[in-house]
Structures are given as C-alpha cells and as structure tokens.
C-alpha positions in Angstrom: 11.0 79.9 36.6 10.3 77.0 39.0 12.4 73.9 39.5 12.7 70.7 41.6 15.4 70.6 44.2 17.1 67.5 45.8 17.2 68.0 49.5 19.4 65.0 50.2 22.2 65.8 47.8 24.0 68.9 46.7 26.0 69.2 43.5 29.6 70.4 43.6 32.7 70.3 41.4 35.7 68.0 42.3 39.4 68.7 41.8 39.2 67.4 38.2 36.3 69.7 37.4 33.7 67.0 37.3 30.3 67.6 38.9 29.5 65.2 41.8 26.7 64.7 44.2 27.4 65.0 47.9 25.0 64.0 50.7 23.6 66.9 52.7 23.0 67.0 56.4 19.3 66.1 55.6 20.3 63.0 53.8 17.8 60.2 54.6 15.6 62.5 56.7 12.1 63.7 55.7 10.9 64.2 52.2 13.6 64.4 49.5 12.3 66.5 46.7 11.4 70.2 47.0 9.1 71.9 44.4 10.1 75.6 44.0 8.0 78.3 42.3 7.6 82.1 42.4 4.5 84.1 43.3 3.5 87.4 41.9 6.3 89.9 42.8 9.0 87.2 42.7 8.6 85.7 46.2 9.8 82.1 46.3 7.5 79.4 47.6 8.3 75.7 48.2 6.6 72.4 49.0 8.4 69.1 49.8 7.4 65.7 48.2 8.6 62.2 48.8 8.7 61.5 45.0 10.5 63.5 42.4 7.6 63.0 39.9 5.2 64.6 42.3 7.4 67.6 42.7 8.0 67.9 39.0 4.2 68.0 38.4 3.4 70.4 41.2 5.5 73.5 40.6 4.5 74.0 36.9 0.8 74.0 37.9 1.5 76.7 40.5 3.3 78.9 38.1 0.5 78.4 35.6 -2.0 79.5 38.2 0.2 82.6 38.9 0.2 83.5 35.2 -3.5 83.0 34.9 -4.3 85.1 38.1 -5.9 82.1 39.9 -3.0 81.4 42.2 -3.6 81.0 46.0 -0.7 80.9 48.3 -0.4 78.0 50.7 -1.0 80.3 53.7 -4.1 81.8 52.2 -5.3 78.3 51.3 -5.5 77.6 55.1 -8.0 80.4 55.7 -11.3 79.0 57.0 -14.8 80.2 56.2 -15.1 81.5 59.8 -12.0 83.6 59.4 -13.0 85.0 56.0 -16.5 85.8 57.2 -15.0 88.0 60.0 -13.0 89.9 57.4 -15.9 90.1 55.0 -18.3 91.4 57.6 -15.8 94.1 58.7 -15.7 95.4 55.1 -19.5 95.1 54.7 -20.1 97.3 57.7 -20.2 100.4 55.5 -23.7 99.4 54.3 -27.0 100.4 56.0 -27.5 99.0 59.5 -30.5 97.0 58.4 -28.5 95.5 55.5 -25.6 94.6 57.8 -28.0 93.0 60.3 -29.5 90.8 57.6 -26.0 89.8 56.4 -25.0 88.8 59.9 -28.1 86.6 60.2 -27.2 84.9 56.9 -23.5 84.5 57.9 -24.6 82.9 61.1 -26.3 80.1 59.2 -23.4 79.8 56.8 -20.9 79.4 59.6 -23.0 76.7 61.2 -22.2 74.4 58.3 -19.1 75.6 56.7 -17.3 77.6 59.4 -14.4 75.2 60.3 -13.7 74.3 56.6 -11.0 76.1 54.6 -12.4 78.1 51.8 -11.2 75.7 49.2 -12.8 72.9 51.1 -16.3 74.1 50.2 -17.3 72.0 47.2 -20.3 72.5 44.9 -21.8 69.2 46.1 -21.6 70.4 49.7 -23.4 73.6 48.7 -26.2 71.6 47.1 -26.5 69.4 50.1 -26.6 72.4 52.4 -29.5 74.0 50.4 -31.4 70.7 50.5 -30.9 70.4 54.3 -32.1 74.0 54.8 -35.3 73.2 52.9 -35.7 70.0 55.0 -35.3 72.1 58.1 -38.4 74.1 57.2 -36.8 77.2 55.7 -38.9 78.9 52.9 -37.6 78.3 49.4 -37.1 82.1 48.9 -35.0 82.3 52.0 -32.8 79.3 51.0 -32.3 81.1 47.7 -31.2 84.3 49.5 -28.8 82.3 51.7 -27.3 80.7 48.6 -26.9 84.1 47.1 -25.1 85.4 50.3 -22.7 82.4 50.3 -22.0 83.1 46.6 -21.3 86.7 47.3 -18.9 85.9 50.2 -17.1 83.3 48.0 -16.9 85.6 45.0 -15.3 88.3 47.2 -12.8 85.7 48.3 -11.9 85.0 44.7 -11.6 88.7 44.0 -9.3 89.0 47.0 -7.0 86.2 45.7 -7.5 83.7 48.5 -9.8 81.3 46.6 -9.3 80.0 43.1 -13.0 79.5 42.2 -16.4 80.2 43.6 -18.1 76.9 44.4 -21.6 78.5 44.0 -23.1 78.7 40.6 -26.4 78.3 38.7 -25.9 74.5 39.1 -25.9 74.7 42.9 -28.6 77.4 43.2 -31.9 76.3 44.5 -35.2 77.6 43.0 -36.2 81.1 44.0 -39.5 79.7 45.3 -41.8 82.4 43.8 -45.0 82.8 45.7 -48.0 84.9 44.9 -48.3 87.6 47.5 -51.5 87.8 49.6 -53.5 90.9 48.6 -55.8 92.1 51.4 -59.3 93.1 50.6 -60.5 96.7 51.0 -62.5 95.6 54.0 -59.5 94.0 55.6 -57.4 97.2 55.1 -60.0 99.3 56.8 -60.3 96.8 59.6 -56.6 97.0 60.2 -56.8 100.8 60.1 -59.6 100.8 62.7 -57.6 98.4 65.0 -54.4 100.4 65.0 -53.8 102.9 67.7 -54.6 106.5 66.7 -50.9 107.6 66.4 -50.1 104.7 64.1 -53.2 105.0 61.8 -51.3 107.2 59.3 -48.9 104.3 58.8 -51.7 102.1 57.5 -52.7 104.9 55.1 -49.1 105.3 53.9 -48.7 101.5 53.4 -51.9 100.8 51.7 -52.4 104.0 49.6 -48.9 105.3 49.1 -47.0 101.9 49.0 -44.4 102.8 51.7 -42.3 100.1 53.3 -42.3 99.9 57.1 -39.0 101.8 57.5 -40.1 104.3 54.9 -43.4 104.9 56.8 -41.5 105.6 60.0 -39.2 108.0 58.1 -42.0 109.9 56.4 -41.8 113.6 57.3 -44.2 116.4 57.0 -41.6 118.3 54.9 -41.7 115.5 52.3 -45.4 116.0 51.8 -46.8 118.7 49.4 -50.3 119.0 50.8 -51.3 121.6 48.2 -50.2 119.7 45.1 -50.9 116.2 46.5 -47.5 114.7 46.2 -45.4 112.8 48.6 -41.7 112.5 47.9 -39.9 109.8 50.0 -36.5 111.1 51.3 -35.3 108.9 54.2 -36.2 105.8 56.0 -36.1 105.1 59.8 -34.4 106.6 61.7 -32.8 108.9 59.1 -31.1 106.5 56.7 -30.9 106.7 52.9 -33.6 104.9 51.0 -33.3 101.4 49.6 -32.7 102.5 46.0 -32.8 105.5 43.7 -36.2 104.3 42.5 -37.5 104.6 46.1 -37.1 108.4 45.8 -39.8 108.6 43.1 -42.5 111.2 44.0 -45.9 109.7 44.5 -49.1 111.4 43.7 -51.7 111.2 46.5 -55.4 112.2 46.4 -56.9 115.1 48.3 -58.8 112.7 50.6 -55.5 111.3 51.7 -53.8 114.6 52.2 -56.7 115.7 54.5 -56.3 112.5 56.6 -52.5 113.1 56.9 -52.9 116.8 57.6 -55.4 116.0 60.4 -52.8 113.7 62.0 -50.1 116.3 61.7 -52.4 118.9 63.4 -53.3 116.4 66.2 -49.8 115.2 67.1 -47.8 118.3 66.2 -44.8 116.3 65.1 -42.4 116.6 62.1 -43.1 113.0 61.5 -46.3 111.7 59.8 -46.2 108.5 62.0 -45.5 109.2 65.6 -44.9 107.3 68.9 -47.9 108.9 70.5 -45.8 111.6 72.1 -44.7 113.5 69.0 -41.6 111.5 68.5 -40.7 109.2 65.5 -42.4 105.8 65.5 -40.1 102.8 65.1 -40.6 99.9 62.7 -40.9 97.6 65.7 -44.0 99.5 67.0 -45.7 99.1 63.7 -44.8 95.4 63.4 -46.0 94.8 67.0 -49.3 96.5 66.2 -49.7 94.4 63.1 -49.1 91.2 65.0 -51.7 92.2 67.6 -54.5 92.8 65.1 -54.1 89.9 62.7 -55.3 87.4 65.2 -56.9 87.5 68.7 -57.4 83.8 69.6 -55.3 81.1 71.1 -53.5 78.5 69.0 -53.9 76.0 67.5 -55.8 77.9 64.9 -59.1 76.6 63.5 -58.8 74.4 60.4 -60.8 77.0 58.4 -58.9 80.0 59.8 -58.0 81.7 56.6 -61.6 81.5 55.3 -63.8 82.1 58.2 -62.1 83.3 61.4 -64.6 84.6 63.8 -62.0 84.9 66.6 -59.8 87.3 64.6 -59.9 91.0 64.8 -59.5 91.1 61.0 -61.3 88.0 59.7 -59.6 86.0 57.0 -56.2 87.7 57.4 -53.3 85.2 57.0 -51.3 84.5 60.1 -48.1 85.7 58.5 -49.5 89.0 57.2 -47.0 91.9 57.5 -47.2 95.6 57.2 -45.2 95.3 54.0 -48.0 93.4 52.5 -50.1 96.5 52.4 -48.0 97.4 49.3 -49.6 94.5 47.6 -53.0 95.9 48.2 -52.0 99.1 46.5 -50.7 97.2 43.5 -53.9 95.1 43.2 -56.0 98.3 43.5 -54.1 100.0 40.7 -54.2 96.9 38.5 -58.0 96.5 39.0 -58.5 100.1 38.0 -56.7 99.4 34.7 -53.2 100.7 35.4 -50.5 99.2 33.2 -47.2 97.7 34.4 -45.2 100.9 34.1 -47.7 102.8 36.2 -47.7 100.1 38.9 -43.9 100.0 38.8 -43.7 103.7 39.4 -46.2 103.7 42.2 -44.6 100.8 44.2 -41.2 102.2 43.1 -39.7 99.0 41.8 -36.3 99.4 40.2 -37.4 97.4 37.1 -40.7 96.4 35.4 -39.5 92.8 35.6 -39.8 92.9 39.4 -43.3 94.2 39.1 -44.4 91.5 36.6 -42.7 88.8 38.6 -44.6 89.9 41.7 -48.0 91.0 40.3 -48.2 89.5 36.8 -51.0 87.1 37.8 -53.2 90.0 38.9 -53.6 91.5 35.4 -56.8 90.4 33.6 -56.6 87.3 31.5 -56.0 88.3 27.9 -57.1 85.0 26.4 -60.3 86.4 24.9 -58.7 89.6 23.5 -55.8 87.6 21.8 -58.3 85.0 20.5 -60.4 87.8 19.0 -57.4 89.5 17.4 -56.3 86.3 15.6 -59.9 85.4 14.8 -60.4 88.8 13.1 -57.5 88.2 10.7 -58.7 84.7 9.8 -62.3 85.9 9.3 -61.1 88.6 6.9 -59.2 86.0 4.9 -62.3 83.8 4.7 -64.3 86.8 3.7 -61.9 87.7 0.9 -61.9 84.1 -0.5 -65.7 84.1 -0.5 -65.9 87.4 -2.5 -63.6 86.1 -5.2 -66.0 83.6 -6.8 -68.8 86.2 -6.7 -66.7 88.7 -8.5 -65.8 86.1 -11.1 -69.5 85.3 -11.8 -70.4 89.0 -12.1 -67.8 89.5 -14.8 
C-alpha cells in the first residue's frame, strides 16, 4: 500500500507517551512531501512533491497502474525512441535479411522525427503531423501507410515490454493506404522486355510473366524445383537460399509445355543448377535483374517527353512507365488469367497470395463488368412476374 511521507518532520513519542513531530535534517530544504508506492514484486518507488495534495494524488494512480498492468517505472519512462529502436532492431534481427533491411530503412525515418523524444512523449497528434509531413515531402501514400504501420509495431512492442503505457498509433492516426491500380504490361511489351534482356537473364522474364515469381524467387529458382515432365514448378527458396515469403508462396504452379521447353533449353545452354544465371553458371542476383529492367524501360535522356507513356519512340519498350519493375510482370500474369476467364480463387493460387482479399484488392478492377449480367438477372424475375399477372385475366375469361 502506498502512502505520503513528510520529509521535513519525523514523528516520535515523548516521555509522556504523546506523539510529536520533530524537524529532520532536511527541514526547509527541497521538496517536503514524498509519494511512495510499490512496483510489481514489491520494490518501493518514490517521487517528491512540494505540495502534499500532489503527492496524495500521485501514488494512488501509480498503484492503480500497477494493478492494471499499465505501470511504467520512472526509469523506463526516460527511454527515448532512439534507445528503444536499438533494442527493437536487435530483437528483429532474427527475420530474413531483406525484411531486416526494410525495417532499418523505416526506422531511420522514424528516428529522424521522434528519435530524441521519450517513448511517452510521442503523442497521437504528433503521429498525424508526421504522416502529413511525409506526404508533403513526396512519399507515396502507400509508403507513408507502411511507415505508420512500422511505428505502430515498434510502439506496440514497447507496450508489451512494459516500458510504454499506451500505443500512440491507432486507426485514428493511420493515413490512407493509398491503393493504386497496378500497371499491367501488354503482351507486346512483355516480349519486348524479353528480347532486350541478356540471354542469361531471359528465363527471369519468363518466370516473372508466366509463372508469377517475384524477383528474389526468380533468382532462387532451381532446376530441381522444376518437373519438366509433368509441367509443374514448385517454389522452394528465394535468393540466395532463404525461406520463401509465406507458406502460400510454396504453392506448386502448373506451367505449359511451351514454357518447360524454353526453360530446359536455358538449362542445357548454361549448365547451371539455377534457372536464372549470372552468365557464368552461377546464381543471378536480384540487383542484376533490377539493373537489366532499368536499362530497358527507357533509353533516352531526361526530361521525358510529355506524351512519354503513350508514344515513346525513344524507349526500347514503347509505352512502358518509367517506374516499371520486374515485380510488375506478376500483374501481367494476373491480367492474362483474368482475361481468359479465371476466377478469383484461381488467380489467387497462381500469384500465390495468402488471401483472396489481397487478390481482389489488387486486381478486382480487371474482372469484366457484371452490370449487364446482374441487370439481366433482376430483369428476368420482374418479367416473369409481369407475365404471370398478364396470364391471370386470360384464365379468368376462359373459365
């Protein structure tokens, strides 16, 4: 149980048995009243106040927080965002290298604004202002959304660790996700990219556009993962030999005989255990593919023509957006399947999304407009009703 202690006086009993107050050595020096409470485990904590009323109000709130599990010790309350980020990153290092690199990039931007502040000094209003400033600085809405999610993750772990009472991030501070429709290359553009790639990297384009592999997955594609007889590719690892992104990423993918012939020809030519090589039989890196993509998507000097996206005669691949990535070849596969009549579950399986919601959120606009079919369905019911009402008078006359 907590209490308030008078630092200027001590109570003793005189010769007659009466309790009397005697000035202490601290009498008249510093703050008089000391709030005393106990942490989990019974450790005593104190804080001095000039007024007794303030001390009387303070220690009960601390003990209430202890009982609720939201208590933060005075020492922990001094931990800054910078210090906690160091601890958080050390614990996060068990993740994949690429995941850790992305987290460090996010943390760098978080520290730039909040680093010197104590964790409890990060207010919801400050989080909203930070997100607004990031957008004003030119960051994409989707990236600002990801940064907010990272800050929320870091703060949530601080709450779980008992050094922060409440996470300042919530739905109320979260910016919009900034959903954008992905650019789907045309078949002509895909083959133009294929023709422009170096010979040893051409299989990467096939794996991206017709198997739906991500960049690191294409670099990790092995000959042993390909069943050339049955026409099935089973992703197993990503570059250099790391586990795949999710369990859904391990889903076997059926591939046509035309593609197996192309891939087997590449295997025979390069004699490598990897489907995509560095030109000397070794494993290709994601950077080599990204570099190749950057070199083919444009071949003229900036500033770009005003009508660049529509009619770009200076580009190796006309009409390809300036920001087109290897990853965007997956969107071509999805659009190809949707155009052929595949439903959402089939597309989800082929692009290996963890949920159908992700597939619909990304590609929902590509499915054919169902306005006419729904209009016809409702119209058929109404027409049947009108027809039945018309028949009733005729039947009455006949009788």
